[in-house]
DRENBA-384050 format. One record per atom (N, C-alpha, C): atom name; y, x, z; residue number from 1; residue in one letter. Coordinates in steps of 0.1 Angstrom, whole numbers. Each point is the difference from the previous one (the first is absolute). Last residue first. Layout:
! DRENBA-384050
(atom "CA" (Y X Z) NUM "A")
...
//
This chain:
! DRENBA-384050
(atom "N" (732 1275 626) 219 "X")
(atom "CA" (-8 -7 -6) 219 "X")
(atom "C" (-6 8 -11) 219 "X")
(atom "N" (24 -4 53) 218 "X")
(atom "CA" (-5 12 -10) 218 "X")
(atom "C" (-6 -12 -12) 218 "X")
(atom "N" (33 -4 47) 217 "X")
(atom "CA" (-10 -8 -11) 217 "X")
(atom "C" (-3 11 -11) 217 "X")
(atom "N" (23 23 48) 216 "X")
(atom "CA" (1 -8 -16) 216 "X")
(atom "C" (-13 -5 -4) 216 "X")
(atom "N" (2 22 43) 215 "X")
(atom "CA" (5 -10 0) 215 "X")
(atom "C" (4 -8 -10) 215 "X")
(atom "N" (-18 45 12) 214 "X")
(atom "CA" (14 -3 -1) 214 "X")
(atom "C" (7 -10 -1) 214 "X")
(atom "N" (-48 15 9) 213 "X")
(atom "CA" (9 6 6) 213 "X")
(atom "C" (14 1 -3) 213 "X")
(atom "N" (-36 -31 -17) 212 "X")
(atom "CA" (-1 0 16) 212 "X")
(atom "C" (12 10 3) 212 "X")
(atom "N" (-2 -9 -49) 211 "X")
(atom "CA" (3 -11 11) 211 "X")
(atom "C" (-1 3 15) 211 "X")
(atom "N" (-14 35 -29) 210 "X")
(atom "CA" (10 -3 -2) 210 "X")
(atom "C" (12 -9 11) 210 "X")
(atom "N" (-51 -3 -4) 209 "X")
(atom "CA" (3 13 9) 209 "X")
(atom "C" (19 1 0) 209 "X")
(atom "N" (-24 -32 -30) 208 "X")
(atom "CA" (0 -2 15) 208 "X")
(atom "C" (5 11 8) 208 "X")
(atom "N" (-9 11 -45) 207 "X")
(atom "CA" (15 -10 3) 207 "X")
(atom "C" (0 -6 15) 207 "X")
(atom "N" (-35 30 -13) 206 "X")
(atom "CA" (13 5 -2) 206 "X")
(atom "C" (12 -9 4) 206 "X")
(atom "N" (-45 -18 -2) 205 "X")
(atom "CA" (1 5 9) 205 "X")
(atom "C" (18 8 3) 205 "X")
(atom "N" (-13 -24 -44) 204 "X")
(atom "CA" (3 -5 10) 204 "X")
(atom "C" (-1 5 19) 204 "X")
(atom "N" (-10 28 -38) 203 "X")
(atom "CA" (11 -1 -2) 203 "X")
(atom "C" (7 -14 13) 203 "X")
(atom "N" (-49 19 -3) 202 "X")
(atom "CA" (11 7 4) 202 "X")
(atom "C" (16 -3 0) 202 "X")
(atom "N" (-30 -31 -17) 201 "X")
(atom "CA" (-4 1 14) 201 "X")
(atom "C" (8 10 6) 201 "X")
(atom "N" (-5 -1 -47) 200 "X")
(atom "CA" (10 -9 6) 200 "X")
(atom "C" (-1 -4 13) 200 "X")
(atom "N" (-28 33 -18) 199 "X")
(atom "CA" (13 6 -3) 199 "X")
(atom "C" (11 -15 7) 199 "X")
(atom "N" (-50 -3 1) 198 "X")
(atom "CA" (6 8 11) 198 "X")
(atom "C" (19 7 -4) 198 "X")
(atom "N" (-22 -27 -33) 197 "X")
(atom "CA" (-2 -9 15) 197 "X")
(atom "C" (5 10 8) 197 "X")
(atom "N" (-6 17 -40) 196 "X")
(atom "CA" (12 -4 -1) 196 "X")
(atom "C" (-1 -12 14) 196 "X")
(atom "N" (-19 55 -10) 195 "X")
(atom "CA" (-7 -19 5) 195 "X")
(atom "C" (14 -8 1) 195 "X")
(atom "N" (1 48 -11) 194 "X")
(atom "CA" (-11 -3 -7) 194 "X")
(atom "C" (-7 -16 6) 194 "X")
(atom "N" (40 16 19) 193 "X")
(atom "CA" (1 10 -17) 193 "X")
(atom "C" (-8 -7 -10) 193 "X")
(atom "N" (0 -8 54) 192 "X")
(atom "CA" (1 -11 -17) 192 "X")
(atom "C" (8 5 -7) 192 "X")
(atom "N" (-11 29 32) 191 "X")
(atom "CA" (-11 -9 -1) 191 "X")
(atom "C" (0 -7 -10) 191 "X")
(atom "N" (40 21 16) 190 "X")
(atom "CA" (-7 10 -9) 190 "X")
(atom "C" (-16 -12 -2) 190 "X")
(atom "N" (27 -19 28) 189 "X")
(atom "CA" (4 0 -9) 189 "X")
(atom "C" (-9 8 -10) 189 "X")
(atom "N" (-11 2 43) 188 "X")
(atom "CA" (1 -16 -7) 188 "X")
(atom "C" (4 -2 -15) 188 "X")
(atom "N" (9 38 27) 187 "X")
(atom "CA" (-14 0 -3) 187 "X")
(atom "C" (-4 -12 -9) 187 "X")
(atom "N" (41 6 20) 186 "X")
(atom "CA" (-2 4 -8) 186 "X")
(atom "C" (-11 0 -10) 186 "X")
(atom "N" (6 -24 41) 185 "X")
(atom "CA" (7 -5 -10) 185 "X")
(atom "C" (-1 10 -12) 185 "X")
(atom "N" (-15 10 39) 184 "X")
(atom "CA" (-11 -5 -6) 184 "X")
(atom "C" (8 -8 -12) 184 "X")
(atom "N" (26 31 27) 183 "X")
(atom "CA" (-11 10 -11) 183 "X")
(atom "C" (-9 -13 -3) 183 "X")
(atom "N" (36 -16 22) 182 "X")
(atom "CA" (2 10 -8) 182 "X")
(atom "C" (-9 6 -12) 182 "X")
(atom "N" (-8 -21 44) 181 "X")
(atom "CA" (2 -11 -8) 181 "X")
(atom "C" (5 9 -12) 181 "X")
(atom "N" (-10 26 33) 180 "X")
(atom "CA" (-11 -4 -5) 180 "X")
(atom "C" (6 -13 -10) 180 "X")
(atom "N" (33 18 23) 179 "X")
(atom "CA" (-4 9 -8) 179 "X")
(atom "C" (-12 -6 -5) 179 "X")
(atom "N" (15 -27 27) 178 "X")
(atom "CA" (7 1 -10) 178 "X")
(atom "C" (-4 10 -12) 178 "X")
(atom "N" (-20 -2 47) 177 "X")
(atom "CA" (1 -12 -10) 177 "X")
(atom "C" (7 0 -15) 177 "X")
(atom "N" (6 34 35) 176 "X")
(atom "CA" (-13 0 -7) 176 "X")
(atom "C" (-4 -11 -6) 176 "X")
(atom "N" (40 -2 22) 175 "X")
(atom "CA" (0 8 -7) 175 "X")
(atom "C" (-14 -1 -11) 175 "X")
(atom "N" (2 -26 37) 174 "X")
(atom "CA" (9 -7 -8) 174 "X")
(atom "C" (0 12 -15) 174 "X")
(atom "N" (-20 15 39) 173 "X")
(atom "CA" (-10 -13 -1) 173 "X")
(atom "C" (9 -9 -16) 173 "X")
(atom "N" (22 35 30) 172 "X")
(atom "CA" (-10 6 -7) 172 "X")
(atom "C" (-6 -9 -9) 172 "X")
(atom "N" (32 -19 25) 171 "X")
(atom "CA" (2 6 -10) 171 "X")
(atom "C" (-9 9 -4) 171 "X")
(atom "N" (-13 -14 41) 170 "X")
(atom "CA" (-1 -14 -11) 170 "X")
(atom "C" (9 4 -12) 170 "X")
(atom "N" (-7 31 31) 169 "X")
(atom "CA" (-13 -2 -4) 169 "X")
(atom "C" (0 -12 -9) 169 "X")
(atom "N" (42 20 23) 168 "X")
(atom "CA" (-6 7 -12) 168 "X")
(atom "C" (-13 -2 -1) 168 "X")
(atom "N" (31 -44 19) 167 "X")
(atom "CA" (-3 16 4) 167 "X")
(atom "C" (-9 7 -11) 167 "X")
(atom "N" (41 -37 0) 166 "X")
(atom "CA" (-16 2 -4) 166 "X")
(atom "C" (-1 14 5) 166 "X")
(atom "N" (46 -21 -4) 165 "X")
(atom "CA" (-11 -1 13) 165 "X")
(atom "C" (-13 3 -2) 165 "X")
(atom "N" (30 -4 -36) 164 "X")
(atom "CA" (7 14 12) 164 "X")
(atom "C" (-10 -5 10) 164 "X")
(atom "N" (-5 -33 -29) 163 "X")
(atom "CA" (-8 13 -5) 163 "X")
(atom "C" (4 9 8) 163 "X")
(atom "N" (24 -36 13) 162 "X")
(atom "CA" (-16 -5 -1) 162 "X")
(atom "C" (-4 13 -6) 162 "X")
(atom "N" (46 0 3) 161 "X")
(atom "CA" (-4 5 9) 161 "X")
(atom "C" (-19 -6 1) 161 "X")
(atom "N" (30 14 -43) 160 "X")
(atom "CA" (-10 -12 6) 160 "X")
(atom "C" (-4 6 12) 160 "X")
(atom "N" (26 26 -28) 159 "X")
(atom "CA" (3 -8 5) 159 "X")
(atom "C" (-4 -13 8) 159 "X")
(atom "N" (-21 33 -30) 158 "X")
(atom "CA" (7 8 10) 158 "X")
(atom "C" (11 -9 9) 158 "X")
(atom "N" (-28 -13 -41) 157 "X")
(atom "CA" (-7 -1 15) 157 "X")
(atom "C" (8 8 11) 157 "X")
(atom "N" (24 -3 -43) 156 "X")
(atom "CA" (-7 -14 7) 156 "X")
(atom "C" (-8 -2 10) 156 "X")
(atom "N" (10 43 -22) 155 "X")
(atom "CA" (12 -6 6) 155 "X")
(atom "C" (0 -15 7) 155 "X")
(atom "N" (-35 28 -22) 154 "X")
(atom "CA" (5 1 13) 154 "X")
(atom "C" (9 -2 3) 154 "X")
(atom "N" (-10 -15 -40) 153 "X")
(atom "CA" (-10 -6 11) 153 "X")
(atom "C" (3 6 12) 153 "X")
(atom "N" (22 16 -37) 152 "X")
(atom "CA" (2 -17 1) 152 "X")
(atom "C" (-5 -1 12) 152 "X")
(atom "N" (-9 43 -11) 151 "X")
(atom "CA" (10 -2 7) 151 "X")
(atom "C" (2 -16 1) 151 "X")
(atom "N" (-34 10 -27) 150 "X")
(atom "CA" (-5 4 13) 150 "X")
(atom "C" (14 2 9) 150 "X")
(atom "N" (5 -7 -44) 149 "X")
(atom "CA" (-4 -16 11) 149 "X")
(atom "C" (-6 3 10) 149 "X")
(atom "N" (17 35 -26) 148 "X")
(atom "CA" (13 -8 2) 148 "X")
(atom "C" (-7 -16 5) 148 "X")
(atom "N" (-32 40 -9) 147 "X")
(atom "CA" (6 0 10) 147 "X")
(atom "C" (15 -11 0) 147 "X")
(atom "N" (-25 -4 -37) 146 "X")
(atom "CA" (-10 -1 15) 146 "X")
(atom "C" (9 0 13) 146 "X")
(atom "N" (15 13 -44) 145 "X")
(atom "CA" (4 -14 2) 145 "X")
(atom "C" (-13 -5 14) 145 "X")
(atom "N" (-1 46 -15) 144 "X")
(atom "CA" (16 -4 6) 144 "X")
(atom "C" (2 -16 4) 144 "X")
(atom "N" (-41 17 -26) 143 "X")
(atom "CA" (1 2 17) 143 "X")
(atom "C" (12 -1 5) 143 "X")
(atom "N" (-9 -24 -47) 142 "X")
(atom "CA" (3 11 5) 142 "X")
(atom "C" (2 -2 15) 142 "X")
(atom "N" (-34 -27 -30) 141 "X")
(atom "CA" (14 -1 7) 141 "X")
(atom "C" (1 13 6) 141 "X")
(atom "N" (-25 -22 -45) 140 "X")
(atom "CA" (0 10 11) 140 "X")
(atom "C" (11 -4 10) 140 "X")
(atom "N" (-17 -43 -25) 139 "X")
(atom "CA" (5 15 -4) 139 "X")
(atom "C" (-2 6 9) 139 "X")
(atom "N" (-12 -48 -5) 138 "X")
(atom "CA" (-7 7 -7) 138 "X")
(atom "C" (9 16 -6) 138 "X")
(atom "N" (11 -35 34) 137 "X")
(atom "CA" (8 -1 -8) 137 "X")
(atom "C" (-9 8 -11) 137 "X")
(atom "N" (-23 -10 37) 136 "X")
(atom "CA" (4 -17 -5) 136 "X")
(atom "C" (10 5 -13) 136 "X")
(atom "N" (-17 42 28) 135 "X")
(atom "CA" (-11 -12 -8) 135 "X")
(atom "C" (5 -13 -7) 135 "X")
(atom "N" (30 22 27) 134 "X")
(atom "CA" (-5 14 -15) 134 "X")
(atom "C" (-7 -12 -8) 134 "X")
(atom "N" (12 -16 43) 133 "X")
(atom "CA" (10 -2 -12) 133 "X")
(atom "C" (0 10 -13) 133 "X")
(atom "N" (-31 4 36) 132 "X")
(atom "CA" (-3 -14 -4) 132 "X")
(atom "C" (14 -3 -11) 132 "X")
(atom "N" (1 46 24) 131 "X")
(atom "CA" (-13 -5 -9) 131 "X")
(atom "C" (-2 -13 -7) 131 "X")
(atom "N" (33 6 32) 130 "X")
(atom "CA" (0 9 -14) 130 "X")
(atom "C" (-9 2 -7) 130 "X")
(atom "N" (-3 -21 41) 129 "X")
(atom "CA" (12 -6 -10) 129 "X")
(atom "C" (2 6 -13) 129 "X")
(atom "N" (-27 22 33) 128 "X")
(atom "CA" (-7 -15 -3) 128 "X")
(atom "C" (11 -6 -6) 128 "X")
(atom "N" (19 39 18) 127 "X")
(atom "CA" (-12 3 -11) 127 "X")
(atom "C" (-10 -11 -9) 127 "X")
(atom "N" (33 -11 37) 126 "X")
(atom "CA" (7 10 -12) 126 "X")
(atom "C" (-7 -1 -14) 126 "X")
(atom "N" (-18 -5 47) 125 "X")
(atom "CA" (5 -11 -8) 125 "X")
(atom "C" (7 -4 -17) 125 "X")
(atom "N" (-9 43 30) 124 "X")
(atom "CA" (-16 -6 -3) 124 "X")
(atom "C" (2 -12 -8) 124 "X")
(atom "N" (38 19 19) 123 "X")
(atom "CA" (-5 9 -10) 123 "X")
(atom "C" (-13 -7 -8) 123 "X")
(atom "N" (20 -20 38) 122 "X")
(atom "CA" (6 2 -13) 122 "X")
(atom "C" (-3 8 -11) 122 "X")
(atom "N" (-19 6 43) 121 "X")
(atom "CA" (-2 -13 -5) 121 "X")
(atom "C" (5 -3 -13) 121 "X")
(atom "N" (-12 50 19) 120 "X")
(atom "CA" (11 -9 -3) 120 "X")
(atom "C" (-4 -14 -3) 120 "X")
(atom "N" (-21 47 2) 119 "X")
(atom "CA" (-2 -9 10) 119 "X")
(atom "C" (12 -8 0) 119 "X")
(atom "N" (14 35 -31) 118 "X")
(atom "CA" (-11 -2 8) 118 "X")
(atom "C" (0 -7 14) 118 "X")
(atom "N" (26 -3 -49) 117 "X")
(atom "CA" (3 4 14) 117 "X")
(atom "C" (-14 -5 3) 117 "X")
(atom "N" (3 10 -46) 116 "X")
(atom "CA" (11 -10 2) 116 "X")
(atom "C" (2 6 14) 116 "X")
(atom "N" (-32 21 -25) 115 "X")
(atom "CA" (10 0 -11) 115 "X")
(atom "C" (9 -11 5) 115 "X")
(atom "N" (-34 19 27) 114 "X")
(atom "CA" (7 8 -7) 114 "X")
(atom "C" (10 -4 -9) 114 "X")
(atom "N" (-27 -33 23) 113 "X")
(atom "CA" (9 11 13) 113 "X")
(atom "C" (6 9 -5) 113 "X")
(atom "N" (-27 -27 -29) 112 "X")
(atom "CA" (12 -4 3) 112 "X")
(atom "C" (8 8 8) 112 "X")
(atom "N" (-42 18 -12) 111 "X")
(atom "CA" (11 1 -11) 111 "X")
(atom "C" (14 -11 6) 111 "X")
(atom "N" (-37 3 27) 110 "X")
(atom "CA" (6 18 -5) 110 "X")
(atom "C" (12 -3 -7) 110 "X")
(atom "N" (-27 -40 6) 109 "X")
(atom "CA" (11 -1 12) 109 "X")
(atom "C" (5 19 -2) 109 "X")
(atom "N" (-31 -12 -31) 108 "X")
(atom "CA" (14 -7 -2) 108 "X")
(atom "C" (6 2 11) 108 "X")
(atom "N" (-44 18 2) 107 "X")
(atom "CA" (10 7 -13) 107 "X")
(atom "C" (15 -7 -2) 107 "X")
(atom "N" (-34 -18 31) 106 "X")
(atom "CA" (8 11 3) 106 "X")
(atom "C" (7 9 -7) 106 "X")
(atom "N" (-24 -38 -18) 105 "X")
(atom "CA" (11 -5 9) 105 "X")
(atom "C" (5 10 7) 105 "X")
(atom "N" (-31 9 -27) 104 "X")
(atom "CA" (9 -5 -7) 104 "X")
(atom "C" (11 -1 6) 104 "X")
(atom "N" (-39 9 22) 103 "X")
(atom "CA" (2 9 -5) 103 "X")
(atom "C" (14 1 -9) 103 "X")
(atom "N" (-25 -36 14) 102 "X")
(atom "CA" (5 5 10) 102 "X")
(atom "C" (8 12 -2) 102 "X")
(atom "N" (-29 -18 -28) 101 "X")
(atom "CA" (14 -10 -2) 101 "X")
(atom "C" (6 7 14) 101 "X")
(atom "N" (-40 19 -11) 100 "X")
(atom "CA" (8 2 -10) 100 "X")
(atom "C" (12 -9 2) 100 "X")
(atom "N" (-33 -9 30) 99 "X")
(atom "CA" (4 16 4) 99 "X")
(atom "C" (11 3 -13) 99 "X")
(atom "N" (-22 -39 -5) 98 "X")
(atom "CA" (13 -3 10) 98 "X")
(atom "C" (6 15 8) 98 "X")
(atom "N" (-34 -7 -33) 97 "X")
(atom "CA" (9 -7 -8) 97 "X")
(atom "C" (13 3 13) 97 "X")
(atom "N" (-45 9 14) 96 "X")
(atom "CA" (6 9 -11) 96 "X")
(atom "C" (11 -4 -5) 96 "X")
(atom "N" (-25 -32 27) 95 "X")
(atom "CA" (8 15 8) 95 "X")
(atom "C" (9 9 -12) 95 "X")
(atom "N" (-6 -50 -21) 94 "X")
(atom "CA" (-8 13 8) 94 "X")
(atom "C" (7 9 4) 94 "X")
(atom "N" (21 -49 -4) 93 "X")
(atom "CA" (-2 13 -7) 93 "X")
(atom "C" (-9 5 10) 93 "X")
(atom "N" (27 -43 6) 92 "X")
(atom "CA" (-13 3 -2) 92 "X")
(atom "C" (1 11 -11) 92 "X")
(atom "N" (36 -8 44) 91 "X")
(atom "CA" (-3 0 -16) 91 "X")
(atom "C" (-10 0 -5) 91 "X")
(atom "N" (21 5 45) 90 "X")
(atom "CA" (-1 -13 -4) 90 "X")
(atom "C" (-2 -3 -16) 90 "X")
(atom "N" (2 40 28) 89 "X")
(atom "CA" (-12 -7 2) 89 "X")
(atom "C" (1 -10 -8) 89 "X")
(atom "N" (31 24 -7) 88 "X")
(atom "CA" (-13 5 -6) 88 "X")
(atom "C" (-11 -4 4) 88 "X")
(atom "N" (43 -10 18) 87 "X")
(atom "CA" (2 -2 -13) 87 "X")
(atom "C" (-14 3 -7) 87 "X")
(atom "N" (5 13 43) 86 "X")
(atom "CA" (-1 -12 6) 86 "X")
(atom "C" (-2 -4 -16) 86 "X")
(atom "N" (12 44 6) 85 "X")
(atom "CA" (-16 -3 1) 85 "X")
(atom "C" (-2 -13 1) 85 "X")
(atom "N" (44 12 -12) 84 "X")
(atom "CA" (-7 4 -8) 84 "X")
(atom "C" (-16 -1 6) 84 "X")
(atom "N" (32 -4 32) 83 "X")
(atom "CA" (-1 -14 -12) 83 "X")
(atom "C" (-6 0 -9) 83 "X")
(atom "N" (3 39 34) 82 "X")
(atom "CA" (-6 -15 6) 82 "X")
(atom "C" (-2 -8 -12) 82 "X")
(atom "N" (6 49 0) 81 "X")
(atom "CA" (3 -7 -12) 81 "X")
(atom "C" (-3 -15 4) 81 "X")
(atom "N" (12 46 34) 80 "X")
(atom "CA" (-11 -7 -6) 80 "X")
(atom "C" (9 -9 -13) 80 "X")
(atom "N" (24 28 25) 79 "X")
(atom "CA" (-10 10 -5) 79 "X")
(atom "C" (-10 -6 -3) 79 "X")
(atom "N" (44 -21 11) 78 "X")
(atom "CA" (-8 5 12) 78 "X")
(atom "C" (-11 8 0) 78 "X")
(atom "N" (51 -5 -16) 77 "X")
(atom "CA" (-11 -2 -7) 77 "X")
(atom "C" (-15 8 12) 77 "X")
(atom "N" (53 -18 2) 76 "X")
(atom "CA" (-6 8 7) 76 "X")
(atom "C" (-12 -2 -8) 76 "X")
(atom "N" (44 -23 -21) 75 "X")
(atom "CA" (-11 -4 13) 75 "X")
(atom "C" (-3 20 1) 75 "X")
(atom "N" (40 -29 -31) 74 "X")
(atom "CA" (-3 13 1) 74 "X")
(atom "C" (-15 -4 15) 74 "X")
(atom "N" (43 -28 -18) 73 "X")
(atom "CA" (-9 -2 -2) 73 "X")
(atom "C" (-14 11 2) 73 "X")
(atom "N" (46 13 5) 72 "X")
(atom "CA" (0 -16 3) 72 "X")
(atom "C" (-14 -2 0) 72 "X")
(atom "N" (21 44 -19) 71 "X")
(atom "CA" (-10 -2 5) 71 "X")
(atom "C" (-6 -13 7) 71 "X")
(atom "N" (42 11 -22) 70 "X")
(atom "CA" (-16 0 -12) 70 "X")
(atom "C" (-13 -2 6) 70 "X")
(atom "N" (41 -26 17) 69 "X")
(atom "CA" (-2 13 2) 69 "X")
(atom "C" (-8 2 -9) 69 "X")
(atom "N" (28 -40 -20) 68 "X")
(atom "CA" (-6 3 16) 68 "X")
(atom "C" (-4 15 0) 68 "X")
(atom "N" (42 -16 -35) 67 "X")
(atom "CA" (-17 0 5) 67 "X")
(atom "C" (-3 5 10) 67 "X")
(atom "N" (47 -6 -12) 66 "X")
(atom "CA" (-10 -11 -4) 66 "X")
(atom "C" (-11 -1 4) 66 "X")
(atom "N" (41 34 -3) 65 "X")
(atom "CA" (-5 -8 15) 65 "X")
(atom "C" (-10 -11 1) 65 "X")
(atom "N" (25 11 -44) 64 "X")
(atom "CA" (-3 8 7) 64 "X")
(atom "C" (-2 -6 15) 64 "X")
(atom "N" (-13 -17 -46) 63 "X")
(atom "CA" (11 -1 10) 63 "X")
(atom "C" (-3 9 8) 63 "X")
(atom "N" (-18 0 -54) 62 "X")
(atom "CA" (-5 -2 17) 62 "X")
(atom "C" (13 1 6) 62 "X")
(atom "N" (-4 -18 -52) 61 "X")
(atom "CA" (6 10 11) 61 "X")
(atom "C" (-3 -1 12) 61 "X")
(atom "N" (-24 -23 -39) 60 "X")
(atom "CA" (9 -2 8) 60 "X")
(atom "C" (4 14 9) 60 "X")
(atom "N" (-24 -5 -48) 59 "X")
(atom "CA" (-4 1 13) 59 "X")
(atom "C" (15 -4 6) 59 "X")
(atom "N" (-17 -18 -51) 58 "X")
(atom "CA" (9 12 8) 58 "X")
(atom "C" (0 -1 17) 58 "X")
(atom "N" (-37 -22 -40) 57 "X")
(atom "CA" (14 -1 5) 57 "X")
(atom "C" (5 14 8) 57 "X")
(atom "N" (-41 0 -20) 56 "X")
(atom "CA" (6 0 -14) 56 "X")
(atom "C" (15 -6 10) 56 "X")
(atom "N" (-47 7 17) 55 "X")
(atom "CA" (10 13 4) 55 "X")
(atom "C" (14 -3 -8) 55 "X")
(atom "N" (-40 -29 -4) 54 "X")
(atom "CA" (-6 12 -3) 54 "X")
(atom "C" (15 11 1) 54 "X")
(atom "N" (-9 -44 17) 53 "X")
(atom "CA" (11 0 -11) 53 "X")
(atom "C" (-1 12 -6) 53 "X")
(atom "N" (-16 -4 42) 52 "X")
(atom "CA" (-10 -9 -3) 52 "X")
(atom "C" (5 -5 -18) 52 "X")
(atom "N" (21 29 33) 51 "X")
(atom "CA" (-11 3 -7) 51 "X")
(atom "C" (-7 -9 -6) 51 "X")
(atom "N" (39 -13 19) 50 "X")
(atom "CA" (1 9 -8) 50 "X")
(atom "C" (-7 5 -5) 50 "X")
(atom "N" (-8 -33 32) 49 "X")
(atom "CA" (2 -2 -15) 49 "X")
(atom "C" (5 6 -9) 49 "X")
(atom "N" (-11 15 44) 48 "X")
(atom "CA" (-14 -2 -7) 48 "X")
(atom "C" (7 -7 -13) 48 "X")
(atom "N" (37 11 29) 47 "X")
(atom "CA" (-8 13 -4) 47 "X")
(atom "C" (-12 -4 -9) 47 "X")
(atom "N" (22 -38 22) 46 "X")
(atom "CA" (4 8 -13) 46 "X")
(atom "C" (-3 10 -7) 46 "X")
(atom "N" (-20 -15 37) 45 "X")
(atom "CA" (-1 -9 -8) 45 "X")
(atom "C" (6 4 -15) 45 "X")
(atom "N" (7 19 48) 44 "X")
(atom "CA" (-12 7 -10) 44 "X")
(atom "C" (0 -9 -12) 44 "X")
(atom "N" (33 -14 23) 43 "X")
(atom "CA" (2 11 -3) 43 "X")
(atom "C" (-13 5 -10) 43 "X")
(atom "N" (0 -36 30) 42 "X")
(atom "CA" (6 -3 -17) 42 "X")
(atom "C" (3 11 -5) 42 "X")
(atom "N" (-19 7 38) 41 "X")
(atom "CA" (-10 -5 -6) 41 "X")
(atom "C" (7 -3 -11) 41 "X")
(atom "N" (25 11 31) 40 "X")
(atom "CA" (-4 10 -2) 40 "X")
(atom "C" (-12 -1 -12) 40 "X")
(atom "N" (19 -36 25) 39 "X")
(atom "CA" (9 7 -10) 39 "X")
(atom "C" (-3 10 -6) 39 "X")
(atom "N" (-26 -15 30) 38 "X")
(atom "CA" (0 -12 -11) 38 "X")
(atom "C" (9 8 -7) 38 "X")
(atom "N" (3 19 45) 37 "X")
(atom "CA" (-16 3 -11) 37 "X")
(atom "C" (2 -10 -13) 37 "X")
(atom "N" (30 -8 32) 36 "X")
(atom "CA" (4 13 -7) 36 "X")
(atom "C" (-9 4 -10) 36 "X")
(atom "N" (-5 -38 24) 35 "X")
(atom "CA" (11 -4 -14) 35 "X")
(atom "C" (4 15 -5) 35 "X")
(atom "N" (-49 -12 31) 34 "X")
(atom "CA" (15 4 -1) 34 "X")
(atom "C" (7 0 -9) 34 "X")
(atom "N" (-48 -5 -2) 33 "X")
(atom "CA" (6 -15 9) 33 "X")
(atom "C" (14 3 0) 33 "X")
(atom "N" (-37 27 -24) 32 "X")
(atom "CA" (12 -6 -6) 32 "X")
(atom "C" (6 -9 9) 32 "X")
(atom "N" (-41 19 8) 31 "X")
(atom "CA" (13 11 0) 31 "X")
(atom "C" (12 -6 -3) 31 "X")
(atom "N" (-39 -28 -3) 30 "X")
(atom "CA" (0 3 16) 30 "X")
(atom "C" (13 13 -2) 30 "X")
(atom "N" (-17 -11 -39) 29 "X")
(atom "CA" (6 -9 4) 29 "X")
(atom "C" (4 0 14) 29 "X")
(atom "N" (-32 26 -33) 28 "X")
(atom "CA" (11 6 7) 28 "X")
(atom "C" (11 -11 7) 28 "X")
(atom "N" (-55 -3 -5) 27 "X")
(atom "CA" (15 0 -7) 27 "X")
(atom "C" (11 5 8) 27 "X")
(atom "N" (-52 20 -8) 26 "X")
(atom "CA" (10 -8 8) 26 "X")
(atom "C" (8 -3 -4) 26 "X")
(atom "N" (-37 24 -18) 25 "X")
(atom "CA" (11 9 8) 25 "X")
(atom "C" (5 -10 9) 25 "X")
(atom "N" (-51 2 -24) 24 "X")
(atom "CA" (12 -13 7) 24 "X")
(atom "C" (9 10 7) 24 "X")
(atom "N" (-23 20 -45) 23 "X")
(atom "CA" (-4 -3 15) 23 "X")
(atom "C" (15 -8 4) 23 "X")
(atom "N" (-22 -6 -53) 22 "X")
(atom "CA" (9 9 10) 22 "X")
(atom "C" (1 -2 18) 22 "X")
(atom "N" (-40 -12 -48) 21 "X")
(atom "CA" (14 -2 14) 21 "X")
(atom "C" (7 10 4) 21 "X")
(atom "N" (-45 0 -28) 20 "X")
(atom "CA" (2 -8 14) 20 "X")
(atom "C" (13 -7 3) 20 "X")
(atom "N" (-8 33 -38) 19 "X")
(atom "CA" (2 -12 -5) 19 "X")
(atom "C" (1 -14 13) 19 "X")
(atom "N" (-7 50 9) 18 "X")
(atom "CA" (16 -7 -6) 18 "X")
(atom "C" (-2 -13 -2) 18 "X")
(atom "N" (-36 20 8) 17 "X")
(atom "CA" (3 -6 16) 17 "X")
(atom "C" (12 2 -4) 17 "X")
(atom "N" (-30 6 -37) 16 "X")
(atom "CA" (0 -12 8) 16 "X")
(atom "C" (8 -1 10) 16 "X")
(atom "N" (7 40 -20) 15 "X")
(atom "CA" (5 -9 -5) 15 "X")
(atom "C" (-3 -13 4) 15 "X")
(atom "N" (-14 47 12) 14 "X")
(atom "CA" (6 -9 8) 14 "X")
(atom "C" (6 -11 -6) 14 "X")
(atom "N" (-24 34 -27) 13 "X")
(atom "CA" (-11 -7 15) 13 "X")
(atom "C" (7 -8 9) 13 "X")
(atom "N" (19 17 -42) 12 "X")
(atom "CA" (-12 -7 -2) 12 "X")
(atom "C" (-8 -6 9) 12 "X")
(atom "N" (44 26 5) 11 "X")
(atom "CA" (-1 -15 -3) 11 "X")
(atom "C" (-12 -5 -4) 11 "X")
(atom "N" (20 42 16) 10 "X")
(atom "CA" (-16 -2 4) 10 "X")
(atom "C" (2 -17 -4) 10 "X")
(atom "N" (39 28 -3) 9 "X")
(atom "CA" (-9 7 -11) 9 "X")
(atom "C" (-16 -7 7) 9 "X")
(atom "N" (51 -13 10) 8 "X")
(atom "CA" (-13 -10 -6) 8 "X")
(atom "C" (-11 10 -5) 8 "X")
(atom "N" (41 17 12) 7 "X")
(atom "CA" (-5 1 14) 7 "X")
(atom "C" (-14 -6 -9) 7 "X")
(atom "N" (41 8 -26) 6 "X")
(atom "CA" (-12 6 2) 6 "X")
(atom "C" (-11 -3 10) 6 "X")
(atom "N" (45 -21 -2) 5 "X")
(atom "CA" (-13 -7 -10) 5 "X")
(atom "C" (-10 10 -4) 5 "X")
(atom "N" (33 15 29) 4 "X")
(atom "CA" (-6 -7 7) 4 "X")
(atom "C" (-11 -11 -12) 4 "X")
(atom "N" (28 37 -11) 3 "X")
(atom "CA" (-10 5 8) 3 "X")
(atom "C" (-7 -12 9) 3 "X")
(atom "N" (38 -15 -29) 2 "X")
(atom "CA" (-12 11 -10) 2 "X")
(atom "C" (-12 5 12) 2 "X")
(atom "N" (47 -22 0) 1 "X")
(atom "CA" (-11 -5 9) 1 "X")
(atom "C" (-15 6 -3) 1 "X")
//
């Protein structure tokens, strides 16, 4: 995930925003009502567990026909970034910093779309989860690991009737929220290299993201 670390080029301007916390992307509980989704969440937890042990455990062989369609969490992008603008209005930084932060978000959208999958909720969530694991583990996570996380999330959401019933606009909001989450985590992490209090805050935020997305309690 080297390219995503490099997004924090304006850290001096936007670190104050990162320290304010993450966007409110909402709980995944509403998508976990069906037993099929709960079972896929357990599968995701196993993937996360392997990443949390720095890839030392052997991968489970994938089962034929197991995965949801690759486009199960896709959406049609509206041409605007409604959640980005809502989030920028919520943080206490000046207009110059907001302009820079907006550019960082756009670079992140392009990177996630290219490295994982365009306009995919699972890709955005896989990115955020990968960044969080990277911060907690304090080790660089290969892009292949982010793709495996994305597949696990896609399988989980792809069997949730609640999620599949969402329209394009709501999926886009969730997508934007989790890309923003990944960026803010990385910005806070980089700011923490020179500020122990922000470093501790970024670690705690990363643990919360892992718990929110996988259901695993992380110490």
